[in-house]
C-alpha positions, 0 to 999 in steps of 0.5 A: 461937562456930564458924560453922555449916557450909553445907549442900550437895547433891552431884551425882556423874557417872559415868566408870568407874575415873575415878570415883576422881577424884570419890573424891579430890574427896569426900575433900578436901570431907569435910575441910572443916568449913565445908560439910556434905554433905546429899543426893547424886545419882549415876549409874554410878560416881557412884552407887557413890560416893554409896552408899559415902559415905552409909553412911560418913557415917551410921556415922562422920561425915566421917571415916567417909565418907573411910574408906568411900570409901578401902576401897571403891576399894581393894576395887575394885582388889583385885577387878580384879587377876586381870582379863585386861584389864591394861596391857602391861609396856611401858606400865608402864615408860613410866608410861602408864595407857592400856589401848589396847595391852592384848591383853585390852582389844583382845580384849574391845573386838572381842568386844563389837562382835560378841557381846552380853553375853547370849552372852559372859556368859550367867550374868550375872557381875558382880564389883561385885555381890558387892563392893557386897553385902559392903560396903553395908547397903542396909536401913540406907541406906533407913532413914537420914534423914541423907543422902537419895540419888538413883541414876539408871538408864535404862529400856531399853524407854522410854529414860527415866530412873528415879531410885531414891531413899532407901527403894528403894535396892538393890544392883541399883539401883546395878548398873542405874545402872552397867550398860554395855550392851555389857558387862553384861546389862540389870539387871531390877528389878520387871519393867523392864530398865535400862541405865547412867543416863548415857544419860538423866541424868548425874546427875539434878539435879531431886530436889536442886532441887525436893524439897530445902530445900538451896540450894547444889548442887555438881556433880562432872563427870568427862566433858570438855565440850569437846575441841580435837582432832578425833577421827580413829581409830575408838576416839576417835570412839566415845569422843567420841560417848559423852562427848557423849551422857553429857554431854547429859542434864546439859547439858539440865537446866542449860539448863532451869534457866537458862531457868527462871531467866530466866522468873522474873526476867522475871516470866513464872513465879513460884516459891515464895519459898523456891525458890532455887538456887546452882550450883557446879561442880568439873571438871578439864577439862585433866586429863580431856583427857589421860585415854584412854577405855580407862583407864576400865577400868583399876582398878590401885591405882597408877592409882586413887590417881593419879586420887584425887590429881588429884581432891583437887587439883581440890577444893583449887583449888575451895575456895581460889577459891569456898569463900566463895561457899557460902551466898551466891552461885553460883560457876558460871554456866550460860552459861559452859558454853554460850557465847552459844548458850544466850541466857539470863541468869545464874541468880539467886543 
């Protein structure tokens, strides 16, 4: 008799076009019969991967999820074919996917420092709106009981995270989760304005822990946690600021989990008997070091499929090392991310 798959909750970070790395990770995970994806939390590009994956799973199981993700990223690439932000012919000859030398990118970068999207894009045109509406049935997702979703945006007025869960999902909620404030106008929902969820929760973990009976939580992280080289150019400095700020919310949630775990182990606090957590992390840090910040806006199919392939390798490596940990113990320890500074014991598995 075949062994039942282990239920796993997913937490998907954002990262623009680098979200294609998570596409590759998900594609490989969906091939694995020993795990079953349940709830999904996503921010920015992670939110887009989440809704596309959930609809594919609901309609066609694991294979449906793979097909839906592939179709979505191909559509993203097709929509960007006529964008003025393209690689230079020289970069194409060199096989360089960075947009650092692209005249269109340099112009857009300069203009975004001088003018707001309310001035540059008064009609609030966003190509992802039509794309999402054409590919995702949000009414169907809100009725689905198969894969509960949690999408995070940042309330501009309060600075707090807002989680849109199954039952309140919409195209605007996804766009809010992915709204970069220098590129797009804030997305208004029920009288509140929202920016990218990465500023407040990238992605949020709390609903996957407190409101779910699934014990195994797998985080797909797309932002480098550490960089060895000191950034010296203005672009590199801004990029590192963004990486730090977009990782901070995840770091804080993991830090809180570690502290809570220590308090439980010491008997300072008690939790319901069923409350457990086994943490897992997929993060190809070496690959991320080599990706330029500008390439997050590169939606060329060659680049997206390159990232897809790297993501599959990340997942393949993780499955080879840690598949047997699922349902048994954590394969990622919080203090391994923070070093000695966290000063807490390991999460109990």
